N, C-alpha and C positions, 0 to 999 in steps of 0.2 A: 378740620381746621384749615382755614385758607391762609396761604403764605403770600405775603406781599413781595412782589418781584421788583427789584431795582433795575429798571430798563437801561439806565446808563451803564451799570455794571455789566449787564447782560451783553450789550452791544460791544463793550470794550473787551469782554472775555472771549467772544466767539473767534474761532479759527478762520471763519469766512469773512471776507470784506463786506462791510455794510456801507453803502454810499447812498446818500439821499441828495436829490437835486430838486430845485424849485421849478416853477413853470417855465422859466427862461433857460433852464439847463445849467444853472450855477450850483455848484456843490455846497450843500449846507450841513452835511454830516459826513465824516470820514473817520472810520475807526482804525485801531492799531493794525488789524489784519490788512486793511487797505494800504496802510503805510508799508507793511512788510511785502505785499505783493507788487505794488506799483512804485515804491521807492520815494514817494512824496510824503513829507510830514503833513500832519493835519493843518498846520499854519500855512503851508505852501499850497494846499488843495482847497481849503474853504474859500468860497467866493469866486473861484475860478470856474471856467467852463469845463464841461465834460470832455471837450477836445483834448484836455490834458492827457487822457488815456486812450483816446480813439485814434487809430491810424489815420493819417491824412486822407488816404485814398477812400476811406469809408465814411468820412465826416458828412458829406452831402447827403448820403443815403440815411445816415443816422438822424440828422436834423429834420429831414423830410418826415420820417416816421414819428419823431418826437413831437414835432409841431402838430401833426395829425392827431396824435394821442391827446395833446393838450386841448385841441379844438373839440374833439368828440367825447372826451372823458372816457375813452375806451382803449384798451390795448389788446391786441390779439395774442399777446405772448404771456398772459397772466398765469397760465399753468404750465408753460413750456420751459424746459431748460435750454437756454440758448448757448451755443458754443461759437465763440468769435475770437478773432485776434484782438490784441490790445497792445499798448506801448508802455514800457517801463520808463522811469525818469531818465535812465542812462541811454535811452533810445533803442534798446533791444526789444525784439518782438516777443510778445507773450501769447499764450493760448489760455483763454478763460472760459468758464461756464458760469451762467448766472440765471437767476429768476428775477422778475420784476413785479412790483405791485404799485398800484396807484394810491396816493395819500390824499386825504380830504381834510379841510379845515372844519371847525365846529359847525358852521352853517351848511356843510355839504358841498362846498366849492373845492374843485381840484386844486391842490396846493403843491403837488410834486410827485416824484417817483422814487421808490426805494429799490435798490438792486442789491441782491445777496450774491456775492461773487466768490468763486473758487478758482485757485490757480490750477490749470490743467497742463502745464508744461511737461511735467514728468510723464503723465499718461499719454500726451500727444507724442512725445519722443519715443516712448515704448511702442506705441502703435506704428509709428513711422519705421522703427527698427524691425518690427514684426512683418510689415509689408515688404520691406527690403529683403528680409530673409526668405519670405515666401516666394518672391520673384526669383531669387537665386535658386531655390529648390526646384521651382517649376522649370527654370531654364535647364537645370541638370537632367531632369527626367523628360524633357522635350514636351512639356504640357503647354 
């Protein structure tokens, strides 16, 4: 027996952020997890540029890659988990991990990109604390 999946309910229920942007980099889908992670409501995010969550120092590099992807219909990050900094609505730095996939319209024309994003701040902070502790221990033993 095949079960019909309500994709709208699925996207809303996921704990990971789902963000879809069009070929121009404008946000067209923003789920509840994206709101929780980044602080922007759906109405604040829809129609806005992805610059909303990209640190200013990384925006030029991001758009260079985005435009190349739109021109070539290919991303070299299709199967990779990317770990990058991001920005919360209140201006604080975030650490996120995400995967991307290209989206196509019915006639096979590239229509945008979907990103599935996870908040990595806790893991990032734990890793930072472990590195600090390791450095302290190494300093004690003279390593």
